[in-house]
C-alpha positions as CSV (number, residue, x, y, z in Angstrom):
1,M,6.9,0.0,-28.3
2,S,8.3,-3.7,-28.2
3,R,10.7,-3.3,-31.4
4,I,11.9,0.1,-29.0
5,R,12.7,-1.7,-26.2
6,T,14.4,-4.7,-27.8
7,F,16.9,-2.2,-29.9
8,V,17.2,-0.1,-26.6
9,K,18.6,-3.7,-25.1
10,K,21.3,-3.7,-28.2
11,V,22.9,-1.4,-27.1
12,E,23.1,-1.6,-23.8
13,S,24.4,-5.4,-23.8
14,A,26.8,-4.0,-25.8
15,I,27.3,-1.2,-23.4
16,E,27.7,-4.3,-20.4
17,T,30.4,-6.5,-22.3
18,G,32.4,-3.2,-22.9
19,N,32.6,-3.0,-26.4
20,K,32.4,0.2,-27.8
21,A,32.3,-0.4,-31.3
22,E,30.0,-3.0,-31.0
23,A,27.5,-0.1,-28.5
24,A,28.1,2.2,-30.8
25,E,27.0,0.5,-34.0
26,A,23.4,-1.0,-31.7
27,F,23.1,2.7,-31.1
28,K,23.1,4.2,-34.7
29,A,20.0,1.1,-35.5
30,A,18.3,2.5,-32.0
31,Q,18.5,6.1,-32.8
32,P,15.9,6.0,-35.7
33,E,13.4,3.2,-34.0
34,L,13.5,5.7,-31.0
35,M,12.4,9.0,-33.3
36,R,9.8,6.4,-35.5
37,G,8.3,6.3,-32.2
38,A,8.2,9.8,-31.3
39,S,7.4,10.7,-34.1
40,K,4.2,8.0,-34.2
41,G,3.0,9.1,-30.6
42,V,4.5,6.3,-29.1
43,L,6.9,7.8,-27.1
44,H,7.3,11.8,-25.6
45,K,10.0,13.7,-28.2
46,N,12.0,14.9,-24.9
47,T,11.4,11.2,-23.4
48,V,13.1,10.2,-26.7
49,S,15.9,12.8,-26.6
50,R,16.5,12.3,-22.9
51,K,17.5,8.4,-23.8
52,L,19.1,9.1,-26.8
53,S,21.5,11.5,-25.0
54,R,21.7,9.0,-21.4
55,L,23.0,5.9,-23.9
56,S,25.5,7.8,-25.9
57,A,27.0,8.9,-23.1
58,R,27.5,5.8,-21.5
59,I,28.9,4.8,-24.7
60,K,30.9,7.8,-24.6
61,A,32.0,6.2,-21.4
62,L,33.2,3.3,-22.2
């Protein structure tokens, strides 16, 4: 869970700086980590999907 939070924080900090390229790279790195959390039962599959969708929408809005 700590590892997942770290990856999500990297994406969010990149979004806050307004760097779309950096945010997209961080998002690509975070995606498999979140999905791994869902497959291991740490997070629910729908929770992961929701988080990814919201992060993706924020990146697109940059």
